[in-house]
VEXBATOR-788978 format. One record per residue (C-alpha): chain; x, y, z. Coordinates in nm, 4 decimals. Layout:
N
NODE_A_X_Y_Z;
...
END
This chain:
582
NODE_A_17.0547_4.1790_9.6170;
NODE_A_16.7422_4.0225_9.7699;
NODE_A_16.5668_4.0267_9.4345;
NODE_A_16.8378_3.7930_9.3073;
NODE_A_16.8579_3.5765_9.6185;
NODE_A_16.4907_3.4860_9.6395;
NODE_A_16.4514_3.3345_9.2890;
NODE_A_16.7826_3.1529_9.3372;
NODE_A_16.6607_3.0107_9.6689;
NODE_A_16.3324_2.9007_9.5122;
NODE_A_16.5256_2.7211_9.2375;
NODE_A_16.7469_2.5631_9.5049;
NODE_A_16.4398_2.4407_9.6948;
NODE_A_16.2994_2.2947_9.3728;
NODE_A_16.6326_2.1216_9.3041;
NODE_A_16.6381_1.9740_9.6559;
NODE_A_16.2819_1.8491_9.6057;
NODE_A_16.3832_1.6772_9.2819;
NODE_A_16.6814_1.5121_9.4534;
NODE_A_16.4587_1.3903_9.7384;
NODE_A_16.1983_1.2431_9.5019;
NODE_A_16.4231_1.0935_9.2328;
NODE_A_16.4727_0.7557_9.4082;
NODE_A_16.0937_0.7141_9.4256;
NODE_A_16.0384_0.7395_9.0498;
NODE_A_16.1583_0.3809_8.9965;
NODE_A_15.8633_0.2315_9.1851;
NODE_A_15.5795_0.0368_9.0247;
NODE_A_15.2143_0.1178_8.9748;
NODE_A_15.0325_0.0536_9.3013;
NODE_A_14.6799_-0.0083_9.4276;
NODE_A_14.4183_0.1893_9.2273;
NODE_A_14.6796_0.2689_8.9607;
NODE_A_14.5972_-0.0758_8.8246;
NODE_A_14.2299_-0.0477_8.7362;
NODE_A_14.2466_0.3256_8.6581;
NODE_A_14.5660_0.3295_8.4520;
NODE_A_14.7689_0.0115_8.3975;
NODE_A_14.4826_-0.2114_8.2750;
NODE_A_14.2554_0.0686_8.1532;
NODE_A_14.2186_0.0021_7.7787;
NODE_A_14.0788_0.3502_7.7100;
NODE_A_14.4097_0.5162_7.7984;
NODE_A_14.6163_0.3154_7.5509;
NODE_A_14.5755_0.5588_7.2632;
NODE_A_14.7958_0.5546_6.9522;
NODE_A_14.7133_0.9062_6.8333;
NODE_A_14.6340_1.2455_6.9809;
NODE_A_14.3218_1.3051_6.7743;
NODE_A_14.0115_1.4392_6.9437;
NODE_A_13.8129_1.1133_6.9404;
NODE_A_14.0920_0.9157_7.1133;
NODE_A_14.1434_1.1808_7.3778;
NODE_A_13.7687_1.2188_7.4284;
NODE_A_13.7278_0.8450_7.4841;
NODE_A_14.0136_0.8438_7.7353;
NODE_A_13.8844_1.1567_7.9078;
NODE_A_13.5325_1.0174_7.9355;
NODE_A_13.6392_0.7057_8.1213;
NODE_A_13.6567_0.8191_8.4823;
NODE_A_13.4818_0.5189_8.6322;
NODE_A_13.2029_0.6018_8.8754;
NODE_A_13.3323_0.9501_8.9567;
NODE_A_13.0512_1.2060_8.9191;
NODE_A_13.2402_1.4324_8.6749;
NODE_A_13.4576_1.1532_8.5246;
NODE_A_13.7676_1.3691_8.5952;
NODE_A_13.8297_1.4118_8.2194;
NODE_A_14.1352_1.6406_8.2384;
NODE_A_14.3189_1.3955_8.4641;
NODE_A_14.2192_1.0945_8.2529;
NODE_A_14.3248_1.2697_7.9314;
NODE_A_14.6613_1.3516_8.0887;
NODE_A_14.7162_0.9805_8.1637;
NODE_A_14.6354_0.8971_7.8013;
NODE_A_14.8824_1.1575_7.6720;
NODE_A_15.1399_1.0181_7.9161;
NODE_A_15.0888_0.6721_7.7635;
NODE_A_15.1054_0.8060_7.4084;
NODE_A_15.4536_0.9534_7.4601;
NODE_A_15.6082_0.7098_7.7094;
NODE_A_15.3984_0.3925_7.7086;
NODE_A_15.2939_0.2287_8.0358;
NODE_A_15.6281_0.2833_8.2078;
NODE_A_15.5388_0.4009_8.5617;
NODE_A_15.8644_0.5987_8.5828;
NODE_A_15.7357_0.8618_8.3400;
NODE_A_15.3925_0.8796_8.5017;
NODE_A_15.5618_0.9519_8.8335;
NODE_A_15.8063_1.1961_8.6699;
NODE_A_15.5171_1.3997_8.5252;
NODE_A_15.3524_1.3936_8.8688;
NODE_A_15.6732_1.5323_9.0182;
NODE_A_15.6740_1.8071_8.7548;
NODE_A_15.3181_1.9007_8.8516;
NODE_A_15.4233_1.9044_9.2181;
NODE_A_15.7085_2.1439_9.1399;
NODE_A_15.4756_2.3772_8.9494;
NODE_A_15.2389_2.3645_9.2461;
NODE_A_15.5290_2.4574_9.4742;
NODE_A_15.5930_2.7704_9.2684;
NODE_A_15.2197_2.8516_9.2849;
NODE_A_15.2283_2.8030_9.6638;
NODE_A_15.5107_3.0582_9.6761;
NODE_A_15.3187_3.3049_9.4576;
NODE_A_14.9968_3.2548_9.6543;
NODE_A_15.1652_3.2926_9.9943;
NODE_A_15.3489_3.6062_9.8829;
NODE_A_15.0371_3.7702_9.7427;
NODE_A_14.8240_3.6704_10.0395;
NODE_A_15.0684_3.7894_10.3047;
NODE_A_15.1563_4.1034_10.1119;
NODE_A_14.7922_4.2079_10.0769;
NODE_A_14.7037_4.1101_10.4340;
NODE_A_14.9903_4.3164_10.5798;
NODE_A_14.9056_4.6079_10.3500;
NODE_A_14.5418_4.6075_10.4641;
NODE_A_14.6547_4.6028_10.8292;
NODE_A_14.8836_4.8985_10.7651;
NODE_A_15.2021_4.6957_10.8087;
NODE_A_15.3052_4.6431_10.4466;
NODE_A_15.6326_4.4536_10.4181;
NODE_A_15.6966_4.2884_10.0817;
NODE_A_16.0406_4.1755_10.1981;
NODE_A_15.8984_3.9791_10.4925;
NODE_A_15.6151_3.8419_10.2794;
NODE_A_15.8607_3.7098_10.0210;
NODE_A_16.0788_3.5335_10.2800;
NODE_A_15.7815_3.3732_10.4532;
NODE_A_15.6445_3.2656_10.1130;
NODE_A_15.9789_3.0986_10.0356;
NODE_A_15.9607_2.9155_10.3680;
NODE_A_15.6037_2.7989_10.3003;
NODE_A_15.7004_2.6756_9.9533;
NODE_A_15.9997_2.4887_10.0964;
NODE_A_15.8104_2.3131_10.3729;
NODE_A_15.5173_2.2334_10.1424;
NODE_A_15.7328_2.0947_9.8598;
NODE_A_15.9413_1.8829_10.0973;
NODE_A_15.6648_1.7668_10.3301;
NODE_A_15.6601_1.3838_10.3517;
NODE_A_15.2809_1.3817_10.3879;
NODE_A_15.2583_1.5133_10.0305;
NODE_A_15.4492_1.2166_9.8901;
NODE_A_15.1422_1.0051_9.8097;
NODE_A_15.0077_1.2951_9.6028;
NODE_A_15.3203_1.2620_9.3866;
NODE_A_15.4358_0.8981_9.3741;
NODE_A_15.0888_0.7393_9.3857;
NODE_A_15.0272_0.7886_9.0143;
NODE_A_14.6480_0.8030_9.0141;
NODE_A_14.6635_1.0939_9.2589;
NODE_A_14.7631_1.3172_8.9706;
NODE_A_14.3904_1.3831_8.9968;
NODE_A_14.4600_1.5511_9.3322;
NODE_A_14.7709_1.7434_9.2261;
NODE_A_14.6186_1.8653_8.8968;
NODE_A_14.3065_1.9813_9.0784;
NODE_A_14.5318_2.1588_9.3282;
NODE_A_14.7243_2.3205_9.0416;
NODE_A_14.4117_2.4860_8.9012;
NODE_A_14.2894_2.5742_9.2514;
NODE_A_14.6200_2.7375_9.3469;
NODE_A_14.6327_2.9197_9.0132;
NODE_A_14.2731_3.0341_9.0655;
NODE_A_14.3510_3.1640_9.4145;
NODE_A_14.6609_3.3466_9.2884;
NODE_A_14.4676_3.5000_8.9980;
NODE_A_14.1922_3.6074_9.2362;
NODE_A_14.4490_3.7822_9.4586;
NODE_A_14.5997_3.9490_9.1518;
NODE_A_14.2546_4.0877_9.0729;
NODE_A_14.2016_4.1917_9.4344;
NODE_A_14.5321_4.3798_9.4320;
NODE_A_14.4122_4.5729_9.1283;
NODE_A_14.0897_4.6581_9.3108;
NODE_A_14.2881_4.7846_9.6096;
NODE_A_14.4930_4.9961_9.3672;
NODE_A_14.1682_5.1506_9.2425;
NODE_A_14.1365_4.9659_8.9114;
NODE_A_13.8069_4.7885_8.8480;
NODE_A_13.9767_4.5806_8.5789;
NODE_A_14.0574_4.3523_8.8704;
NODE_A_13.7066_4.2106_8.8364;
NODE_A_13.8134_4.0457_8.5093;
NODE_A_14.0806_3.8438_8.6909;
NODE_A_13.8399_3.7712_8.9773;
NODE_A_13.5730_3.6462_8.7362;
NODE_A_13.8233_3.4282_8.5518;
NODE_A_13.9546_3.2865_8.8797;
NODE_A_13.6084_3.1811_8.9940;
NODE_A_13.4272_3.0933_8.6737;
NODE_A_13.7139_2.9476_8.4671;
NODE_A_13.9497_2.7887_8.7171;
NODE_A_13.6790_2.6335_8.9360;
NODE_A_13.5474_2.4130_8.6517;
NODE_A_13.9029_2.3293_8.5426;
NODE_A_13.9915_2.2182_8.8963;
NODE_A_13.6670_2.0232_8.9376;
NODE_A_13.7197_1.8421_8.6063;
NODE_A_14.0474_1.7087_8.7466;
NODE_A_13.8862_1.6017_9.0737;
NODE_A_13.5544_1.7008_9.2270;
NODE_A_13.6963_1.8837_9.5301;
NODE_A_13.8235_2.1479_9.2869;
NODE_A_13.4692_2.2848_9.3202;
NODE_A_13.5756_2.4137_9.6634;
NODE_A_13.7726_2.7005_9.5067;
NODE_A_13.4956_2.9627_9.5667;
NODE_A_13.4699_2.8476_9.9295;
NODE_A_13.8467_2.8848_9.9744;
NODE_A_13.8267_3.2337_9.8235;
NODE_A_13.5494_3.3134_10.0704;
NODE_A_13.7786_3.1986_10.3542;
NODE_A_14.0537_3.4295_10.2278;
NODE_A_13.8180_3.7272_10.2165;
NODE_A_13.6463_3.6616_10.5479;
NODE_A_13.9684_3.6116_10.7447;
NODE_A_14.2506_3.8131_10.5861;
NODE_A_14.1245_4.0598_10.3256;
NODE_A_13.8009_4.1484_10.5079;
NODE_A_13.6328_4.2729_10.1867;
NODE_A_13.8607_4.5769_10.1909;
NODE_A_13.7961_4.7953_9.8848;
NODE_A_13.8467_5.1620_9.7861;
NODE_A_13.4737_5.2396_9.7693;
NODE_A_13.1348_5.1034_9.8745;
NODE_A_13.0194_5.0011_9.5246;
NODE_A_13.3338_4.7974_9.4620;
NODE_A_13.2934_4.6289_9.7989;
NODE_A_12.9300_4.5440_9.7322;
NODE_A_13.0078_4.3993_9.3914;
NODE_A_13.2972_4.1977_9.5360;
NODE_A_13.0813_4.0641_9.8202;
NODE_A_12.8072_3.9667_9.5761;
NODE_A_13.0404_3.7832_9.3356;
NODE_A_13.2318_3.5910_9.6006;
NODE_A_12.9367_3.5316_9.8316;
NODE_A_12.7058_3.4065_9.5594;
NODE_A_12.9715_3.1921_9.3906;
NODE_A_13.0288_3.0130_9.7217;
NODE_A_12.6725_3.0118_9.8563;
NODE_A_12.4682_2.9259_9.5456;
NODE_A_12.6425_2.5927_9.4664;
NODE_A_12.6392_2.5045_9.8378;
NODE_A_12.2685_2.5784_9.8757;
NODE_A_12.1858_2.4048_9.5479;
NODE_A_12.3809_2.0973_9.6565;
NODE_A_12.2142_2.0995_9.9988;
NODE_A_11.8684_2.1351_9.8434;
NODE_A_11.9398_1.8556_9.5961;
NODE_A_12.0686_1.6198_9.8651;
NODE_A_11.7727_1.6920_10.0955;
NODE_A_11.5359_1.6102_9.8106;
NODE_A_11.7421_1.3071_9.7059;
NODE_A_11.8796_1.1682_10.0345;
NODE_A_11.9673_0.8371_9.8696;
NODE_A_12.2411_1.0241_9.6812;
NODE_A_12.4378_1.0289_10.0071;
NODE_A_12.2716_0.7675_10.2235;
NODE_A_12.2668_0.5088_9.9433;
NODE_A_12.6451_0.5003_9.9434;
NODE_A_12.6497_0.3809_10.3022;
NODE_A_12.4696_0.0628_10.1990;
NODE_A_12.8037_-0.0742_10.0778;
NODE_A_13.0186_0.0664_10.3572;
NODE_A_13.0838_-0.0990_10.6934;
NODE_A_13.0097_0.2284_10.8712;
NODE_A_12.7088_0.4585_10.8910;
NODE_A_12.6924_0.8330_10.8257;
NODE_A_12.7058_0.9029_11.1992;
NODE_A_12.9980_0.6653_11.2477;
NODE_A_13.1829_0.8282_10.9598;
NODE_A_13.1423_1.1762_11.1033;
NODE_A_13.2630_1.0618_11.4459;
NODE_A_13.5598_0.8798_11.2924;
NODE_A_13.6536_1.1776_11.0762;
NODE_A_13.6979_1.3893_11.3894;
NODE_A_13.9788_1.1544_11.4927;
NODE_A_14.1109_1.1389_11.1354;
NODE_A_14.1395_1.5195_11.1156;
NODE_A_14.3491_1.5230_11.4317;
NODE_A_14.5666_1.2510_11.2799;
NODE_A_14.6118_1.4721_10.9725;
NODE_A_14.7043_1.7740_11.1863;
NODE_A_14.9542_1.5668_11.3828;
NODE_A_15.1150_1.4389_11.0617;
NODE_A_15.1297_1.7889_10.9096;
NODE_A_15.3020_1.9497_11.2084;
NODE_A_15.5191_1.6580_11.3208;
NODE_A_15.4975_1.3588_11.0833;
NODE_A_15.5889_1.0081_11.1939;
NODE_A_15.7240_0.7512_10.9475;
NODE_A_15.5699_0.4678_11.1469;
NODE_A_15.2191_0.6153_11.1177;
NODE_A_15.2276_0.7310_10.7561;
NODE_A_15.1316_0.4966_10.4766;
NODE_A_14.9646_0.4551_10.1430;
NODE_A_14.6665_0.2824_10.3023;
NODE_A_14.4735_0.3690_10.6163;
NODE_A_14.1882_0.1240_10.5644;
NODE_A_14.2795_-0.0286_10.9018;
NODE_A_14.1635_0.2758_11.0966;
NODE_A_13.9377_0.1921_11.3895;
NODE_A_13.5809_0.3063_11.3233;
NODE_A_13.4111_0.5147_11.5929;
NODE_A_13.1000_0.3155_11.6809;
NODE_A_12.9956_0.5596_11.9555;
NODE_A_13.1220_0.8686_12.1361;
NODE_A_13.3159_0.6414_12.3710;
NODE_A_13.4259_0.3629_12.1349;
NODE_A_13.7122_0.4244_12.0982;
NODE_A_13.7441_0.6609_12.3943;
NODE_A_13.9291_0.9208_12.1848;
NODE_A_13.6164_0.9968_11.9792;
NODE_A_13.4528_1.2424_12.2171;
NODE_A_13.7776_1.4313_12.2957;
NODE_A_13.8477_1.4545_11.9206;
NODE_A_13.5065_1.6078_11.8509;
NODE_A_13.5379_1.8439_12.1474;
NODE_A_13.8877_1.9390_12.0326;
NODE_A_13.7686_2.0328_11.6853;
NODE_A_13.4896_2.2449_11.8310;
NODE_A_13.7400_2.4228_12.0570;
NODE_A_13.9679_2.4770_11.7569;
NODE_A_13.6794_2.6380_11.5667;
NODE_A_13.5912_2.8572_11.8663;
NODE_A_13.9561_2.9598_11.9047;
NODE_A_13.9693_3.0542_11.5372;
NODE_A_13.6666_3.2807_11.5840;
NODE_A_13.7945_3.4380_11.9049;
NODE_A_14.1387_3.5089_11.7551;
NODE_A_14.0065_3.6478_11.4262;
NODE_A_14.1119_4.0069_11.5082;
NODE_A_14.4299_3.9516_11.7077;
NODE_A_14.5694_3.6591_11.5062;
NODE_A_14.3822_3.6484_11.1731;
NODE_A_14.6445_3.4219_11.0153;
NODE_A_14.5611_3.1503_11.2685;
NODE_A_14.1921_3.1942_11.1903;
NODE_A_14.2692_3.1728_10.8189;
NODE_A_14.4796_2.8587_10.8620;
NODE_A_14.2176_2.6699_11.0615;
NODE_A_13.9335_2.7802_10.8323;
NODE_A_14.1309_2.6952_10.5148;
NODE_A_14.2185_2.3505_10.6494;
NODE_A_13.8570_2.2768_10.7433;
NODE_A_13.7231_2.4148_10.4124;
NODE_A_13.9685_2.1987_10.2184;
NODE_A_13.8239_1.8905_10.3887;
NODE_A_13.4552_1.9819_10.3489;
NODE_A_13.4006_1.7422_10.0605;
NODE_A_13.6206_1.4429_10.1449;
NODE_A_13.6028_1.4366_10.5249;
NODE_A_13.2365_1.4920_10.6043;
NODE_A_12.9153_1.3253_10.4847;
NODE_A_13.0084_1.1763_10.1459;
NODE_A_13.0507_0.7968_10.1901;
NODE_A_13.4161_0.7817_10.0834;
NODE_A_13.6863_0.5735_10.2466;
NODE_A_13.7817_0.7161_10.5831;
NODE_A_14.1382_0.8396_10.5422;
NODE_A_14.3973_0.9125_10.2768;
NODE_A_14.7100_1.1250_10.3079;
NODE_A_14.6666_1.2900_9.9688;
NODE_A_14.3487_1.4600_10.0935;
NODE_A_14.5801_1.7050_10.2719;
NODE_A_14.7757_1.8033_9.9606;
NODE_A_14.6030_2.1421_9.9374;
NODE_A_14.4429_2.1879_10.2854;
NODE_A_14.7833_2.1692_10.4572;
NODE_A_14.8661_2.5100_10.3065;
NODE_A_14.6357_2.6544_10.5713;
NODE_A_14.8499_2.5044_10.8489;
NODE_A_15.1914_2.5710_10.6978;
NODE_A_15.1378_2.9425_10.6210;
NODE_A_15.0780_3.0563_10.9815;
NODE_A_15.3431_2.8087_11.1020;
NODE_A_15.6044_2.9752_10.8799;
NODE_A_15.4822_3.3265_10.9563;
NODE_A_15.4939_3.2914_11.3345;
NODE_A_15.8285_3.1121_11.3176;
NODE_A_16.0016_3.3691_11.0981;
NODE_A_15.8492_3.7143_11.1539;
NODE_A_16.0956_3.9137_11.3690;
NODE_A_15.8313_4.1631_11.4825;
NODE_A_15.6376_3.9090_11.6873;
NODE_A_15.8974_3.8445_11.9586;
NODE_A_16.2390_3.9900_11.8834;
NODE_A_16.4385_3.8007_12.1463;
NODE_A_16.3279_3.4575_12.0219;
NODE_A_16.3537_3.5164_11.6480;
NODE_A_16.6850_3.3317_11.6058;
NODE_A_16.5629_3.0308_11.7978;
NODE_A_16.2376_3.0244_11.6001;
NODE_A_16.4169_3.0513_11.2684;
NODE_A_16.6652_2.7798_11.3622;
NODE_A_16.3820_2.5513_11.4721;
NODE_A_16.1969_2.6123_11.1466;
NODE_A_16.5088_2.5407_10.9409;
NODE_A_16.5597_2.2153_11.1317;
NODE_A_16.1951_2.1274_11.0628;
NODE_A_16.2449_2.1808_10.6876;
NODE_A_16.5598_1.9672_10.6968;
NODE_A_16.3730_1.6983_10.8919;
NODE_A_16.0903_1.7018_10.6358;
NODE_A_16.3375_1.6771_10.3486;
NODE_A_16.5088_1.3816_10.5150;
NODE_A_16.1781_1.2035_10.5782;
NODE_A_16.0647_1.2644_10.2197;
NODE_A_16.3965_1.1395_10.0786;
NODE_A_16.3824_0.8290_10.2999;
NODE_A_16.0220_0.7633_10.2116;
NODE_A_16.0866_0.8149_9.8397;
NODE_A_16.3735_0.5675_9.8543;
NODE_A_16.1417_0.3135_10.0158;
NODE_A_15.8777_0.3731_9.7479;
NODE_A_16.1413_0.3322_9.4767;
NODE_A_16.2069_-0.0209_9.6059;
NODE_A_15.8628_-0.1690_9.5619;
NODE_A_15.9282_-0.4801_9.7710;
NODE_A_16.0602_-0.2703_10.0598;
NODE_A_15.7735_-0.0266_10.0322;
NODE_A_15.5007_-0.2909_10.0334;
NODE_A_15.6675_-0.4903_10.3099;
NODE_A_15.6841_-0.1794_10.5270;
NODE_A_15.3196_-0.1027_10.4510;
NODE_A_15.2196_-0.4437_10.5887;
NODE_A_15.4459_-0.4058_10.8935;
NODE_A_15.3026_-0.0626_10.9756;
NODE_A_14.9422_-0.1474_10.8879;
NODE_A_14.9003_-0.5225_10.9535;
NODE_A_14.5191_-0.4980_10.9467;
NODE_A_14.5107_-0.3271_10.6073;
NODE_A_14.3458_-0.5315_10.3325;
NODE_A_14.5061_-0.3202_10.0624;
NODE_A_14.8566_-0.3446_10.2088;
NODE_A_14.8393_-0.7269_10.2157;
NODE_A_14.6879_-0.7403_9.8658;
NODE_A_14.9577_-0.5149_9.7205;
NODE_A_15.2351_-0.7266_9.8744;
NODE_A_15.0701_-1.0502_9.7586;
NODE_A_15.0530_-0.9235_9.3996;
NODE_A_15.4171_-0.8197_9.4102;
NODE_A_15.5321_-1.1583_9.5393;
NODE_A_15.3334_-1.3265_9.2631;
NODE_A_15.5042_-1.1286_8.9867;
NODE_A_15.8601_-1.1279_9.1239;
NODE_A_16.0835_-1.3333_8.8892;
NODE_A_16.2021_-1.6478_9.0713;
NODE_A_16.5681_-1.7480_9.0733;
NODE_A_16.4993_-2.1205_9.1135;
NODE_A_16.2170_-2.3707_9.1401;
NODE_A_16.2349_-2.3487_9.5196;
NODE_A_16.2211_-1.9698_9.5010;
NODE_A_15.9188_-1.9892_9.2701;
NODE_A_15.7333_-2.2063_9.5218;
NODE_A_15.8347_-1.9758_9.8080;
NODE_A_15.7152_-1.6634_9.6263;
NODE_A_15.3861_-1.8329_9.5378;
NODE_A_15.3294_-1.9382_9.8985;
NODE_A_15.4086_-1.5867_10.0247;
NODE_A_15.1655_-1.4449_9.7710;
NODE_A_14.8879_-1.6800_9.8800;
NODE_A_14.9598_-1.6060_10.2474;
NODE_A_14.9065_-1.2327_10.2051;
NODE_A_14.5988_-1.2828_9.9850;
NODE_A_14.4529_-1.4984_10.2632;
NODE_A_14.5449_-1.2350_10.5224;
NODE_A_14.3594_-0.9766_10.3159;
NODE_A_14.0552_-1.2053_10.2934;
NODE_A_14.0601_-1.2750_10.6673;
NODE_A_14.1131_-0.9116_10.7689;
NODE_A_13.7876_-0.8020_10.6060;
NODE_A_13.5094_-1.0557_10.5400;
NODE_A_13.3233_-0.7793_10.3506;
NODE_A_13.6060_-0.7425_10.0977;
NODE_A_13.6744_-0.9641_9.7938;
NODE_A_14.0252_-0.8426_9.7018;
NODE_A_14.2075_-1.1321_9.8675;
NODE_A_13.9837_-1.3937_9.7071;
NODE_A_13.9884_-1.2416_9.3582;
NODE_A_14.3644_-1.2121_9.3930;
NODE_A_14.4000_-1.5830_9.4661;
NODE_A_14.1658_-1.6710_9.1800;
NODE_A_14.3563_-1.4531_8.9317;
NODE_A_14.6951_-1.5802_9.0499;
NODE_A_14.5926_-1.9429_9.0048;
NODE_A_14.4240_-1.8654_8.6724;
NODE_A_14.7436_-1.7047_8.5407;
NODE_A_14.9325_-2.0212_8.6292;
NODE_A_14.6537_-2.2249_8.4667;
NODE_A_14.6169_-2.4232_8.7889;
NODE_A_14.3029_-2.6274_8.8609;
NODE_A_14.0285_-2.4155_9.0138;
NODE_A_14.0018_-2.4453_9.3925;
NODE_A_13.6329_-2.5203_9.4497;
NODE_A_13.6410_-2.4014_9.8115;
NODE_A_13.7937_-2.0714_9.7025;
NODE_A_13.5405_-2.0301_9.4236;
NODE_A_13.2486_-2.1062_9.6552;
NODE_A_13.3714_-1.8526_9.9122;
NODE_A_13.4127_-1.5900_9.6396;
NODE_A_13.0633_-1.6625_9.5077;
NODE_A_12.9212_-1.6224_9.8569;
NODE_A_13.0902_-1.2848_9.9032;
NODE_A_13.0013_-1.1606_9.5547;
NODE_A_12.6383_-1.2326_9.6334;
NODE_A_12.6301_-1.0665_9.9752;
NODE_A_12.9039_-0.8088_10.0402;
NODE_A_12.8524_-0.4317_10.0079;
NODE_A_12.9555_-0.3493_9.6507;
NODE_A_13.1470_-0.0248_9.6792;
NODE_A_13.4409_0.0911_9.4653;
NODE_A_13.7008_-0.1414_9.6292;
NODE_A_13.4988_-0.4565_9.5599;
NODE_A_13.3857_-0.3294_9.2215;
NODE_A_13.7443_-0.2579_9.1184;
NODE_A_13.8620_-0.5977_9.2439;
NODE_A_13.6039_-0.7762_9.0308;
NODE_A_13.6743_-0.5559_8.7283;
NODE_A_14.0445_-0.6317_8.7653;
NODE_A_13.9967_-1.0083_8.7482;
NODE_A_13.7452_-0.9789_8.4610;
NODE_A_13.9925_-0.7705_8.2586;
NODE_A_14.2630_-1.0248_8.3324;
NODE_A_14.0331_-1.2938_8.1902;
NODE_A_13.9438_-1.0762_7.8900;
NODE_A_14.3118_-1.0266_7.8061;
NODE_A_14.3730_-1.4016_7.8079;
NODE_A_14.6291_-1.3766_8.0877;
NODE_A_14.3926_-1.5361_8.3388;
NODE_A_14.2602_-1.8642_8.2000;
NODE_A_13.9279_-1.9806_8.3412;
NODE_A_13.6365_-2.1757_8.1993;
NODE_A_13.3067_-2.0330_8.0804;
NODE_A_13.1437_-2.2073_8.3758;
NODE_A_13.3584_-2.0158_8.6254;
NODE_A_13.2838_-1.6855_8.4505;
NODE_A_12.9131_-1.7652_8.4561;
NODE_A_12.9229_-1.8452_8.8276;
NODE_A_13.1042_-1.5228_8.9109;
NODE_A_12.8677_-1.3153_8.7010;
NODE_A_12.5509_-1.4748_8.8406;
NODE_A_12.6756_-1.4348_9.1960;
NODE_A_12.7503_-1.0655_9.1450;
NODE_A_12.4210_-1.0000_8.9667;
NODE_A_12.2276_-1.1649_9.2503;
NODE_A_12.3706_-0.9165_9.5004;
NODE_A_12.0964_-0.6653_9.5927;
NODE_A_12.3671_-0.4176_9.6968;
NODE_A_12.5161_-0.4040_9.3457;
NODE_A_12.3160_-0.1211_9.1926;
NODE_A_12.3369_0.1853_8.9725;
NODE_A_12.6553_0.2747_8.7887;
NODE_A_12.8548_0.0056_8.9676;
NODE_A_12.6166_-0.2600_8.8364;
NODE_A_12.6316_-0.1137_8.4865;
NODE_A_13.0115_-0.1180_8.4928;
NODE_A_13.0225_-0.4825_8.5979;
NODE_A_12.7762_-0.5792_8.3230;
NODE_A_12.9844_-0.3873_8.0676;
NODE_A_13.3098_-0.5513_8.1761;
NODE_A_13.1642_-0.9026_8.1555;
NODE_A_13.0141_-0.8090_7.8197;
NODE_A_13.3650_-0.7337_7.6888;
NODE_A_13.4774_-1.0935_7.7424;
NODE_A_13.5388_-1.3147_7.4373;
NODE_A_13.2116_-1.4686_7.3064;
NODE_A_13.3100_-1.8228_7.4005;
NODE_A_13.3261_-1.7428_7.7729;
NODE_A_13.0936_-1.4437_7.7921;
NODE_A_12.8080_-1.5059_8.0390;
NODE_A_12.4550_-1.5301_7.9105;
NODE_A_12.2454_-1.2169_7.9246;
NODE_A_12.0937_-1.1639_8.2668;
NODE_A_11.7136_-1.1742_8.2897;
NODE_A_11.5675_-0.8300_8.2408;
NODE_A_11.4485_-0.8119_8.6014;
NODE_A_11.8061_-0.8354_8.7250;
NODE_A_11.9607_-0.6002_8.4719;
NODE_A_11.7312_-0.3089_8.5413;
END
């Protein structure tokens, strides 16, 4: 009977997930979807031949590995369905559902093997807990940006290959425990095939060997039928995790500018980032266990930066709290290994995006995979009847209510995201200091079809208001100014000299990271398409201002030069002197 119930329940959970997400599929492209997908000419292929797919796959912007699998998937999406965001989001939802099944498989294998090694094998309990983990993971509102924010297919695809790699590894480990060395074939494939596949979707897929190491160190404990098998297993897993880590550390120490150079265009230092991330990780944990609609959002670029251990005052307690959490994980490793696993998995999943690399400070989708480490022990301790018999009904009822709450929050949030005006208005209300939230709302107001001349003027004024708010919120950001320039250029309005002068000043002086680079690329592509009409003089002024910025270097500089070089000959800026182009 149970063998029939469990697949039926998994299908029911998947169906509920689809129902919750369906209202969100009608939303528009948002934020980085624009430069990466909507106005990316390399994705607009008209055939599926190798050269077209290769060109699309190779255009991953400034990302180290170009994320070719993700980019190719966007191109295939366009080939079959055009640039309709509905189908991009629908494919993302499909990937999310597949990942939910993989979460179920992974949780079942992991718990089953862990209980077997501890001499408490219970496949029935493992299957029910795995169902609960899949349900809460699929329906968690914090995972919504990984689904409905189209460009984050990079995150969900990387997670797909990582989850599949972990499951395949556990399949191989089960064979080893059963005495068959053929398990090493699956283990080798998991590490050496699925790690590159995950990393070619998004760079943090390279963490797969580290996550496998966490599994072994906390739950499986290198258990093997004989000493030789154990030694071989330790060597494969240990080296696959340690060698890339040591190589990366050695390379960074010998090329410190690889990391430190990125902070030249951020408004925080390496130290400030690390202090801020301590607070961000606690925010993530809070949202995973008990999410709040008022605190969630697409953008968290308004987060207060920790300038010292006491500014804001929560910085030092956050750091101390993380250290205590790590100590607790170590102390409890024998008595409560699942807690140790959960904490270690969560931390390992954030090693790349929440430590020293000069990325933006916080995004919800960064928890898409790491939250598995929190949800597995949460489900296990809530549902296992052997832990505290008298409270099992209360725990199970509380967990069921939590799943229902998560489903309701996800459905509500998806409905908001399906109504783009509502979604962007709420983003501004919840994050009034966010540059991106104001910019997104300004763009939407600009493109909303007016019902009358008065409505047209009102929408234009609202658009300009939010562009100005974006410009005022962050003097080191050009998105608000480029937005105003593009909006006026589309209407073929006379150029505002004050606006142009302010934009020139910022182009010449601001840190030129991905947000500013993408803002400039967006307006240049608008000009190249003929939608934004500006004179050759304006183009020249923008180009010269950007090229004079000493902080515009490397691949970002090359991209800007390439984009301006794609403009029609009559407005293309003159070649920059060789000194400035090098």
